[in-house]
C-alpha positions as CSV (number, residue, x, y, z in Angstrom):
1,M,57.6,85.5,26.9
2,E,56.2,82.1,27.9
3,Q,53.0,83.7,29.0
4,E,52.6,85.6,25.7
5,S,53.2,82.4,23.7
6,T,50.5,80.6,25.7
7,E,47.9,83.3,25.1
8,K,48.7,83.2,21.3
9,D,48.2,79.4,21.3
10,I,44.8,79.7,23.0
11,E,43.7,82.4,20.6
12,H,44.8,80.3,17.6
13,T,42.9,77.3,19.0
14,N,39.7,79.3,19.5
15,A,39.9,80.6,15.9
16,V,40.2,77.1,14.5
17,R,37.2,76.0,16.5
18,R,35.1,79.0,15.2
19,R,36.0,78.2,11.6
20,L,35.1,74.5,12.1
21,L,31.7,75.5,13.6
22,E,31.0,77.9,10.8
23,S,31.8,75.2,8.2
24,Q,29.3,72.7,9.7
25,E,25.5,72.6,9.1
26,E,23.2,73.8,11.8
27,P,21.8,70.9,13.9
28,I,18.4,69.5,12.9
29,S,15.6,71.2,14.8
30,V,13.8,69.1,17.4
31,I,10.2,68.2,16.2
32,R,7.6,68.5,18.9
33,E,4.5,66.3,18.8
34,E,1.2,68.2,18.4
35,T,-1.5,67.9,21.0
36,E,-5.1,66.9,20.1
37,E,-6.3,70.5,20.6
38,E,-3.7,71.8,18.1
39,L,-4.7,69.2,15.6
40,K,-8.4,70.0,16.0
41,A,-7.6,73.7,15.7
42,N,-5.8,73.2,12.3
43,D,-8.3,73.7,9.6
44,V,-6.6,71.1,7.3
45,T,-8.0,67.7,6.5
46,R,-5.9,65.1,4.9
47,P,-7.4,62.2,3.0
48,L,-7.1,58.7,4.5
49,T,-6.4,55.4,2.8
50,S,-8.8,52.4,3.0
51,K,-6.8,51.2,6.0
52,G,-7.1,54.4,8.0
53,R,-3.7,55.8,7.3
54,L,-2.6,59.1,5.9
55,Q,-2.5,59.1,2.1
56,T,0.9,59.8,0.6
57,H,0.3,58.5,-2.9
58,F,-1.2,61.5,-4.6
59,P,-1.8,62.1,-8.3
60,Q,1.2,63.3,-10.3
61,Q,0.2,67.0,-10.4
62,S,-0.5,67.4,-6.7
63,R,2.1,64.9,-5.1
64,P,4.1,66.7,-2.4
65,L,7.8,66.6,-2.2
66,S,9.5,63.4,-1.2
67,S,11.6,63.1,1.9
68,K,14.7,63.2,-0.3
69,N,13.9,66.8,-1.3
70,K,13.1,68.0,2.2
71,Y,16.7,68.0,3.3
72,P,19.0,68.9,0.5
73,R,22.7,68.8,1.1
74,P,24.6,72.1,1.6
75,G,25.6,73.5,-1.8
76,S,22.8,71.7,-3.7
77,T,21.2,73.6,-6.6
78,R,17.8,73.2,-4.9
79,S,18.9,75.3,-2.0
80,Q,18.0,79.0,-2.5
81,G,19.8,80.3,0.6
82,S,23.4,80.5,1.4
83,S,25.5,77.4,1.4
84,R,27.2,78.5,4.5
85,P,24.6,79.3,7.1
86,G,25.7,81.3,10.0
87,T,25.7,80.4,13.6
88,G,22.0,80.8,14.4
89,S,20.3,79.8,17.6
90,R,18.7,76.3,17.9
91,K,15.0,76.4,17.3
92,T,12.1,74.3,18.5
93,V,9.6,73.8,15.6
94,S,6.3,72.1,16.0
95,R,5.0,69.5,13.5
96,A,2.1,71.8,12.7
97,S,4.4,74.7,11.8
98,S,6.5,72.4,9.6
99,R,3.3,71.5,7.7
100,K,2.6,75.2,7.1
101,S,5.9,75.6,5.4
102,R,5.7,72.6,3.1
103,P,3.6,74.0,0.3
104,E,5.3,77.5,0.3
105,S,8.8,76.5,-0.7
106,R,10.8,73.7,-2.2
107,G,13.7,74.5,0.0
108,S,14.7,72.5,3.1
109,R,13.6,73.1,6.6
110,L,17.2,73.8,7.6
111,E,17.5,76.6,5.1
112,K,14.5,78.3,6.6
113,S,15.9,78.1,10.0
114,I,19.3,79.6,9.1
115,P,19.7,83.4,9.8
116,G,20.5,85.4,6.8
117,S,19.0,83.0,4.3
118,D,16.5,84.2,1.8
119,H,13.8,81.9,3.3
120,S,14.7,82.2,6.9
121,E,12.0,83.2,9.3
122,S,12.0,84.1,12.9
123,D,10.3,82.2,15.7
124,E,7.6,84.7,15.9
125,E,6.8,84.6,12.2
126,I,6.6,80.8,12.3
127,Q,4.3,80.8,15.2
128,T,2.0,83.7,14.0
129,K,1.9,83.0,10.3
130,P,-1.5,81.7,9.3
131,R,-1.7,78.2,7.9
132,D,-2.4,77.8,4.2
133,R,-4.8,75.2,3.1
134,V,-3.6,72.1,1.4
135,P,-4.6,72.2,-2.3
136,E,-7.6,70.2,-3.3
137,I,-6.7,66.6,-4.3
138,D,-8.1,65.1,-7.6
139,F,-9.2,61.6,-6.9
140,T,-10.5,61.0,-10.5
141,T,-7.2,59.7,-11.6
142,V,-7.1,57.1,-8.8
143,D,-8.2,53.5,-9.7
144,I,-10.3,52.4,-6.7
145,S,-10.3,48.8,-7.9
146,D,-6.5,48.6,-7.6
147,E,-5.5,47.8,-4.0
148,K,-1.9,48.9,-4.6
149,A,-3.1,52.5,-5.4
150,F,-4.0,53.0,-1.8
151,D,-0.9,51.5,-0.2
152,T,1.4,53.9,1.6
153,D,5.1,53.7,2.3
154,L,4.2,53.0,5.9
155,E,2.7,49.6,5.1
156,D,4.7,46.4,4.9
157,K,5.4,45.3,1.3
158,E,4.1,41.9,0.5
159,T,6.8,39.5,-0.6
160,T,5.8,37.2,-3.5
161,T,7.6,34.0,-4.2
162,A,7.7,32.1,-7.5
163,Y,5.3,29.1,-7.9
164,D,7.2,25.8,-7.5
165,P,5.4,23.1,-9.5
166,T,7.7,20.3,-8.2
167,G,7.0,21.1,-4.5
168,R,10.7,21.1,-3.6
169,T,10.4,24.3,-1.5
170,A,7.3,23.0,0.2
171,Y,9.1,19.7,1.1
172,I,12.1,21.4,2.7
173,E,9.8,23.7,4.7
174,G,7.6,20.8,5.7
175,C,10.7,18.8,6.9
176,K,11.7,21.8,9.1
177,K,8.1,22.0,10.4
178,V,7.7,18.4,11.4
179,G,11.4,17.9,12.4
180,V,12.6,15.2,10.0
181,V,15.6,14.9,7.8
182,P,14.7,15.3,4.1
183,A,14.9,12.2,2.0
184,S,17.6,12.7,-0.6
185,Y,16.0,10.0,-2.9
186,F,12.8,12.0,-2.9
187,L,14.5,15.2,-3.8
188,R,16.3,13.5,-6.7
189,H,13.3,11.8,-8.1
190,M,10.4,14.1,-7.3
191,N,10.2,15.1,-11.0
192,D,9.8,11.5,-12.2
193,P,6.4,10.4,-13.4
194,H,6.9,7.1,-11.6
195,L,8.0,7.7,-8.0
196,S,8.8,4.7,-5.9
197,M,9.3,5.4,-2.1
198,K,8.8,1.8,-0.8
199,H,10.9,0.4,2.0
200,H,12.1,3.9,3.0
201,G,10.8,3.9,6.6
202,L,9.1,7.2,6.3
203,G,6.7,6.9,9.2
204,S,3.8,9.3,9.9
205,Q,6.0,12.4,10.2
206,G,8.0,11.7,7.1
207,M,4.8,11.2,5.1
208,R,3.4,14.5,6.3
209,A,6.4,16.4,4.8
210,I,6.1,14.5,1.5
211,A,2.4,15.1,1.4
212,M,3.0,18.9,1.8
213,S,5.2,18.7,-1.3
214,L,2.9,16.5,-3.4
215,V,0.0,18.9,-3.0
216,S,1.6,21.2,-5.6
217,N,3.6,18.6,-7.5
218,T,2.5,18.2,-11.2
219,S,5.1,15.6,-12.3
220,V,4.3,12.5,-10.3
221,L,1.7,10.3,-11.8
222,T,2.5,6.9,-10.2
223,L,3.2,6.9,-6.4
224,D,4.4,3.8,-4.6
225,L,4.5,4.2,-0.7
226,S,4.4,0.5,0.2
227,D,6.0,-0.8,3.4
228,N,6.6,2.5,5.2
229,W,4.6,2.0,8.3
230,L,2.6,5.2,7.8
231,G,-0.1,4.3,10.4
232,Q,-3.3,6.3,10.8
233,Q,-1.6,9.7,10.9
234,G,0.4,9.0,7.7
235,G,-2.7,7.7,6.0
236,H,-4.6,10.9,7.0
237,A,-1.8,13.0,5.5
238,V,-2.0,11.1,2.2
239,C,-5.8,11.6,2.1
240,E,-5.4,15.4,2.7
241,M,-2.9,15.5,-0.1
242,L,-5.2,13.7,-2.5
243,R,-7.9,16.3,-1.9
244,D,-5.8,18.9,-3.8
245,N,-3.6,16.8,-6.0
246,C,-5.2,16.1,-9.4
247,F,-2.3,14.4,-11.2
248,I,-1.7,11.1,-9.4
249,T,-3.4,8.2,-11.1
250,H,-1.7,5.1,-9.6
251,L,-1.3,4.8,-5.8
252,N,0.2,2.0,-3.8
253,L,-0.3,2.1,0.0
254,S,0.2,-1.6,0.8
255,D,1.8,-2.9,4.0
256,N,1.4,0.4,6.0
257,K,-0.9,-0.7,8.8
258,L,-3.4,2.0,8.1
259,G,-6.3,0.7,10.2
260,L,-10.0,1.5,10.6
261,Q,-9.7,5.4,10.7
262,S,-7.7,5.5,7.5
263,A,-10.2,3.2,5.8
264,E,-12.9,5.8,6.4
265,S,-10.7,8.7,5.1
266,L,-9.7,6.6,2.0
267,S,-13.3,5.8,1.3
268,Q,-14.2,9.5,1.1
269,I,-11.2,10.2,-1.1
270,L,-12.0,7.4,-3.5
271,Q,-15.5,8.7,-3.9
272,Q,-14.4,12.3,-4.5
273,N,-11.1,12.0,-6.4
274,S,-11.6,12.0,-10.1
275,T,-8.0,11.1,-11.2
276,L,-7.2,7.9,-9.3
277,T,-7.7,4.8,-11.4
278,H,-5.4,2.2,-9.7
279,V,-5.2,1.8,-5.9
280,T,-3.5,-0.9,-3.8
281,L,-4.4,-1.3,-0.2
282,S,-3.2,-4.7,0.7
283,G,-1.7,-5.6,4.1
284,N,-3.2,-2.8,6.1
285,D,-5.1,-4.7,8.8
286,F,-8.6,-3.8,7.4
287,D,-11.2,-5.9,9.2
288,D,-15.0,-6.4,8.9
289,K,-15.6,-2.9,10.3
290,A,-13.3,-1.3,7.7
291,A,-15.3,-3.2,5.1
292,V,-18.3,-1.0,5.8
293,H,-16.4,2.1,4.6
294,L,-14.7,0.4,1.7
295,S,-18.0,-1.0,0.5
296,D,-19.2,2.6,0.1
297,A,-16.2,3.4,-2.0
298,I,-16.7,0.4,-4.2
299,T,-20.4,1.3,-4.7
300,N,-20.0,5.0,-5.4
301,T,-16.7,5.3,-7.2
302,T,-16.9,6.1,-10.9
303,K,-13.3,6.4,-11.9
304,L,-11.5,3.6,-10.1
305,E,-10.6,0.7,-12.4
306,Y,-8.3,-1.5,-10.1
307,L,-8.6,-2.1,-6.4
308,N,-6.4,-4.5,-4.4
309,L,-7.6,-5.4,-0.9
310,S,-5.6,-8.6,-0.5
311,H,-3.7,-9.7,2.7
312,N,-6.2,-8.1,5.1
313,L,-8.4,-9.4,7.9
314,F,-11.7,-9.6,6.1
315,G,-13.9,-12.4,7.4
316,E,-17.3,-13.8,6.7
317,N,-19.1,-10.6,7.6
318,A,-16.9,-8.6,5.3
319,G,-17.9,-10.8,2.5
320,V,-21.6,-10.2,3.3
321,I,-20.9,-6.5,3.2
322,L,-18.8,-6.4,0.1
323,G,-20.9,-8.7,-2.0
324,P,-23.8,-6.2,-2.7
325,A,-21.2,-3.4,-3.3
326,I,-19.6,-5.6,-6.1
327,A,-22.9,-6.1,-7.7
328,D,-23.6,-2.3,-7.8
329,N,-20.2,-1.2,-8.9
330,S,-20.0,0.3,-12.4
331,S,-16.3,1.1,-12.9
332,L,-14.0,-1.6,-11.5
333,K,-12.4,-3.8,-14.0
334,E,-10.2,-5.8,-11.6
335,L,-10.6,-6.6,-8.0
336,D,-8.2,-8.5,-5.7
337,L,-9.6,-10.1,-2.5
338,S,-7.1,-12.8,-2.1
339,W,-5.5,-13.9,1.2
340,N,-8.5,-13.1,3.4
341,S,-10.9,-15.3,5.3
342,M,-14.2,-14.9,3.5
343,R,-16.1,-18.2,3.8
344,R,-19.5,-19.7,4.0
345,K,-22.1,-16.8,3.9
346,G,-19.4,-14.3,2.9
347,A,-18.3,-16.5,0.0
348,V,-21.8,-16.9,-1.2
349,A,-22.4,-13.1,-1.0
350,I,-19.2,-12.5,-3.1
351,A,-20.3,-15.0,-5.7
352,Q,-23.8,-13.5,-5.9
353,G,-22.3,-10.0,-6.3
354,L,-20.1,-11.4,-9.1
355,K,-23.1,-12.9,-10.8
356,N,-24.9,-9.5,-11.0
357,N,-21.8,-7.4,-11.9
358,V,-21.7,-6.4,-15.6
359,Y,-18.3,-4.5,-15.7
360,M,-15.7,-6.6,-13.9
361,K,-13.1,-8.4,-16.0
362,K,-10.8,-10.0,-13.4
363,I,-11.3,-11.1,-9.8
364,N,-8.9,-12.9,-7.5
365,L,-10.4,-14.9,-4.7
366,A,-7.4,-17.1,-4.0
367,W,-6.6,-18.3,-0.4
368,N,-10.0,-17.6,1.1
369,G,-11.4,-21.1,1.8
370,F,-14.7,-20.9,-0.2
371,G,-15.4,-24.6,0.4
372,L,-18.4,-26.5,-0.9
373,E,-20.9,-23.6,-0.2
374,G,-18.8,-21.1,-2.1
375,T,-18.3,-23.4,-5.1
376,I,-22.0,-24.0,-5.5
377,A,-22.6,-20.2,-5.6
378,L,-19.6,-19.7,-8.0
379,G,-20.9,-22.3,-10.4
380,D,-24.2,-20.5,-10.5
381,A,-22.4,-17.2,-11.0
382,L,-20.5,-18.5,-14.0
383,K,-23.8,-19.5,-15.6
384,G,-25.2,-16.0,-15.4
385,N,-22.1,-13.8,-15.8
386,Q,-21.1,-13.1,-19.4
387,V,-18.4,-10.5,-18.7
388,L,-15.8,-12.1,-16.5
389,E,-12.6,-13.1,-18.2
390,E,-10.3,-14.3,-15.4
391,L,-11.1,-16.2,-12.2
392,D,-8.6,-17.2,-9.6
393,L,-9.7,-19.8,-7.0
394,T,-6.3,-21.1,-5.9
395,N,-6.3,-22.9,-2.5
396,N,-10.0,-22.5,-1.6
397,R,-10.6,-26.0,-0.2
398,I,-12.4,-27.1,-3.3
399,T,-13.0,-30.9,-3.4
400,S,-13.7,-33.1,-6.4
401,E,-17.4,-32.5,-5.8
402,G,-16.9,-28.7,-5.8
403,A,-14.9,-28.9,-9.0
404,V,-17.7,-30.7,-10.7
405,L,-20.2,-28.0,-9.6
406,I,-17.9,-25.3,-11.0
407,G,-17.6,-27.3,-14.2
408,K,-21.4,-26.9,-14.6
409,G,-20.9,-23.2,-14.8
410,V,-18.0,-23.5,-17.1
411,S,-20.1,-25.7,-19.5
412,L,-22.4,-22.6,-20.1
413,N,-19.9,-19.7,-19.8
414,E,-18.7,-18.2,-23.1
415,T,-16.4,-15.3,-21.9
416,L,-14.1,-16.9,-19.3
417,T,-10.5,-17.2,-20.7
418,V,-8.4,-18.0,-17.6
419,L,-9.3,-20.4,-14.8
420,R,-6.9,-21.0,-11.9
421,M,-7.8,-23.8,-9.4
422,G,-4.4,-25.0,-8.3
423,R,-3.6,-26.3,-4.8
424,N,-7.1,-27.5,-4.1
425,P,-7.8,-31.1,-2.7
426,M,-9.9,-32.1,-5.7
427,Q,-7.3,-34.6,-7.0
428,T,-7.3,-35.9,-10.6
429,A,-11.1,-36.5,-10.5
430,G,-11.8,-32.8,-10.1
431,C,-9.5,-31.9,-13.0
432,Y,-11.2,-34.5,-15.1
433,G,-14.5,-33.0,-14.3
434,I,-13.4,-29.5,-15.5
435,C,-12.1,-30.9,-18.7
436,A,-15.3,-32.8,-19.3
437,A,-17.3,-29.6,-18.8
438,I,-15.2,-27.8,-21.4
439,L,-15.9,-30.6,-23.9
440,R,-19.6,-30.0,-23.3
441,N,-19.3,-26.3,-24.2
442,P,-18.5,-25.8,-27.9
443,N,-18.4,-22.0,-27.4
444,S,-15.9,-22.1,-24.5
445,A,-13.3,-19.2,-24.6
446,L,-10.9,-20.8,-22.2
447,K,-7.2,-20.3,-23.1
448,E,-5.5,-21.2,-19.9
449,I,-6.2,-23.7,-17.1
450,D,-4.1,-23.9,-14.0
451,F,-4.2,-27.1,-11.8
452,R,-0.9,-26.3,-10.0
453,D,0.3,-28.8,-7.4
454,I,-2.5,-31.3,-8.3
455,L,-1.3,-34.8,-9.5
456,V,-3.2,-36.2,-12.5
457,N,-3.3,-39.7,-14.0
458,K,-3.5,-41.2,-17.4
459,D,-7.2,-40.8,-17.7
460,F,-6.9,-37.1,-17.3
461,N,-4.2,-37.0,-20.1
462,D,-6.6,-38.8,-22.4
463,I,-9.5,-36.4,-21.9
464,F,-7.2,-33.3,-22.1
465,K,-6.1,-34.5,-25.5
466,Q,-9.7,-34.3,-26.5
467,V,-9.9,-30.8,-25.1
468,Q,-6.9,-29.8,-27.2
469,E,-8.6,-31.1,-30.3
470,Q,-11.5,-28.8,-29.6
471,I,-9.4,-25.8,-28.4
472,P,-5.9,-26.1,-30.1
473,D,-4.2,-23.1,-28.4
474,I,-5.3,-23.9,-24.8
475,K,-2.6,-24.1,-22.2
476,M,-2.8,-26.3,-19.1
477,R,-0.6,-26.6,-16.0
478,H,-0.7,-29.4,-13.4
479,G,1.4,-30.9,-10.7
480,G,2.6,-33.8,-12.7
481,M,1.6,-37.4,-13.2
482,E,0.7,-39.6,-10.3
483,P,3.4,-42.1,-9.5
484,P,2.7,-45.7,-10.7
485,M,1.2,-48.1,-8.2
486,K,3.9,-49.9,-6.3
487,P,3.6,-53.7,-6.4
488,R,2.6,-55.2,-3.1
489,A,5.3,-56.7,-1.1
490,R,5.3,-60.5,-1.5
491,I,4.3,-62.4,1.7
492,H,6.5,-65.3,2.5
493,P,4.7,-68.6,2.1
494,M,5.7,-69.7,5.6
495,V,3.8,-66.6,7.0
496,K,0.7,-67.8,5.2
497,L,1.2,-71.3,6.5
498,T,1.7,-70.1,10.0
499,N,-1.4,-67.8,9.8
500,Y,-3.5,-70.7,8.6
501,I,-2.4,-72.9,11.5
502,E,-3.0,-70.2,14.1
503,K,-6.4,-69.1,12.8
504,N,-7.7,-72.6,12.7
505,N,-6.3,-73.5,16.2
506,L,-4.4,-76.5,14.8
507,R,-1.4,-78.1,16.2
508,L,1.5,-78.6,13.9
509,V,1.2,-82.4,14.1
510,D,-2.4,-82.2,13.2
511,F,-1.6,-80.1,10.2
512,F,1.1,-82.5,9.1
513,N,-1.2,-85.5,9.5
514,K,-3.5,-84.0,6.9
515,F,-0.7,-84.5,4.3
516,D,0.6,-87.8,5.7
517,K,-2.0,-90.2,4.5
518,D,0.1,-93.4,5.1
519,G,1.3,-92.3,8.6
520,S,5.0,-92.6,7.7
521,M,5.6,-89.1,9.2
522,S,7.1,-88.2,5.9
523,V,5.5,-86.6,2.8
524,T,6.7,-86.2,-0.8
525,Y,6.4,-83.0,-2.8
526,A,3.5,-84.4,-4.6
527,E,1.6,-85.3,-1.4
528,F,2.3,-81.9,0.1
529,Q,1.1,-80.1,-3.0
530,Q,-2.0,-82.3,-3.2
531,G,-2.7,-81.5,0.4
532,I,-2.5,-77.7,-0.2
533,E,-4.9,-78.0,-3.2
534,C,-7.4,-79.9,-1.0
535,A,-7.0,-77.2,1.6
536,K,-7.7,-74.5,-0.9
537,A,-10.8,-76.3,-2.2
538,A,-12.1,-76.7,1.4
539,L,-11.4,-73.0,1.9
540,Q,-13.5,-72.0,-1.1
541,K,-16.4,-74.1,0.2
542,L,-16.1,-72.4,3.6
543,V,-16.0,-68.9,2.0
544,K,-19.1,-69.7,0.0
545,S,-21.0,-71.0,3.0
546,E,-19.7,-67.9,4.9
547,T,-18.7,-70.0,7.9
548,L,-15.1,-69.0,7.5
549,K,-14.1,-66.0,5.4
550,D,-10.3,-66.0,5.6
551,T,-8.0,-68.8,6.6
552,G,-4.7,-67.5,5.2
553,I,-3.8,-70.7,3.1
554,K,-3.9,-68.9,-0.2
555,L,-0.7,-70.3,-1.9
556,S,0.1,-70.1,-5.6
557,H,2.1,-72.9,-7.4
558,D,5.3,-70.8,-7.1
559,E,4.7,-70.2,-3.4
560,V,4.2,-73.9,-2.8
561,Q,7.6,-74.6,-4.5
562,I,9.3,-72.0,-2.4
563,L,7.7,-73.5,0.8
564,L,8.9,-77.0,-0.2
565,K,12.5,-75.9,-0.7
566,E,12.3,-74.0,2.6
567,L,11.1,-77.1,4.6
568,D,13.3,-79.8,2.9
569,S,16.5,-78.9,4.7
570,D,18.4,-82.1,3.7
571,G,17.2,-81.9,0.1
572,D,16.1,-85.6,-0.3
573,G,12.8,-84.7,-1.9
574,E,10.7,-85.5,1.1
575,I,9.5,-83.5,4.1
576,N,9.5,-85.4,7.4
577,F,7.9,-84.1,10.6
578,S,11.1,-83.0,12.2
579,E,12.0,-80.8,9.2
580,M,8.5,-79.4,9.4
581,V,9.0,-78.5,13.1
582,S,12.5,-77.1,12.6
583,G,11.5,-75.0,9.6
584,H,8.5,-73.5,11.3
585,T,10.4,-72.7,14.5
586,G,13.4,-71.3,12.7
587,F,11.2,-69.0,10.6
588,Q,9.5,-67.6,13.7
589,E,12.8,-67.0,15.4
590,S,14.2,-65.1,12.4
591,Q,11.0,-63.0,12.2
592,Q,11.4,-62.1,15.9
593,E,15.1,-61.1,15.4
594,N,14.1,-58.7,12.6
595,I,11.5,-57.1,14.9
596,N,14.1,-56.6,17.6
597,V,16.5,-55.0,15.3
598,I,13.9,-52.5,14.1
599,L,12.9,-51.7,17.7
600,T,16.5,-51.2,18.7
601,A,17.2,-48.8,15.8
602,T,14.2,-46.6,16.7
603,Q,15.1,-46.2,20.3
604,A,16.7,-43.0,21.4
605,R,20.4,-43.3,22.4
606,P,21.5,-42.0,25.8
607,V,23.4,-38.8,25.7
608,T,27.0,-39.2,26.7
609,T,29.3,-36.4,28.0
């Protein structure tokens, strides 16, 4: 019984397996690769795309079935055979034979390989059946100018990204590329028309990332990158950005230590860029060699209106180079060359360039040290230039003589409205000379004069009042009034008396005998005063004869009274010889004590622990 039940279980299990196998699809036939001989033997030519690949995009009427229709699911309406294929043997079908069957039927390859199906074929039929030709393809409907018309499904599809006018995407990718952390401030304000990134410590790498973004940015019009220590690499990145950016008009690159190489790149950009109008390049260590490149930019630029080259290292040679460039420039309205070292020949060249320029309205030459040579040239420039409106000559070592020379130019100039000459050693005399020149020019347009930190006196105030009568709305600034002359310290009469005795090599008794006519060794006030008058008369005779120019016995009436009270110690109205000696000696001792006190106070005290 147990053996019969085991046999029944085995038969039941086999039956279940057979039913499961019948319900499943036949495995996909293995596709064999054709050899070169078989491909050559096939009399079928397939068109190629422009890239050398098989064309699969055909016109609508001749397009073959897609891959989705090649393998319909069992039970699909497209299948013409039985939905339950039998258990046929596994076939090996070549790729060439599969091509033969494509144009004949819209059924699947699996259906053809199933025994009992309407479209099934044997291995011999598949191998011996002649191959049909592919129908002729009509290329008249294909647009040969459209590149996409020749693309196949085997090619990689191009991914297109939306254009980002702010450059935000480019900035993030640039930060990843150069390995820096994105600046959140830049991301928040990159759409502002006025973008200030000063004091952010960007460095050369940070500037490279921002430059990548600003290439496509259309919002920023004013860009401030001052004090970021960009260096030469950062300056090069800015220049590369400006080659493509056509929206930025105001650029500030001050205090970035750009150096000579960046000066050359900036010079090329300033000559090519057509949108930049205001550029600040102060504090970048530009020297006389960099002036060669910048002079080319000044000469050839046609759009730049403002250029700031202050706080650099320009010297005398730089002035010689920049002077002719200033003369030839035809677009700059304001130039700042302050805080450099352009002197002597350089100062003269700058002044001559200013004389021949016919466009510039403002120039700042402060803190350069023009000196006398520069002021001579500037005075001549003011005579010939009839365009300049503002001139800053603060702290240029201009003396009173130099101020008078500049005044000669002011007396003939009719366009200058602002003149700054503060902190120069020209004193009140130089200020007076400038005001006098204004009075000589009835057509003067001056509205503001700056004599900052220069003390003036009453004479200057008087002449400036006259200037105000001629130009009522003129404004003037100076360092204040000179302090009044302090009265001389009064010299004690005893000092004069002592000096007289010492300079004439007299003994005190001999001096006293000149007053004691009767030899009583005592003189009255009247006799003493009479003796002083006689000594003064004798002194005048000696001075006239030039035998003795100074004896020190110049005593006024008040000083004589003081001396008498000083010598008459007992107050009896007479001065005897002993009082004379004691008064003289006591005064000398008191003077010596005062000197000792002063010396003691000035000596350094020893350090105690």
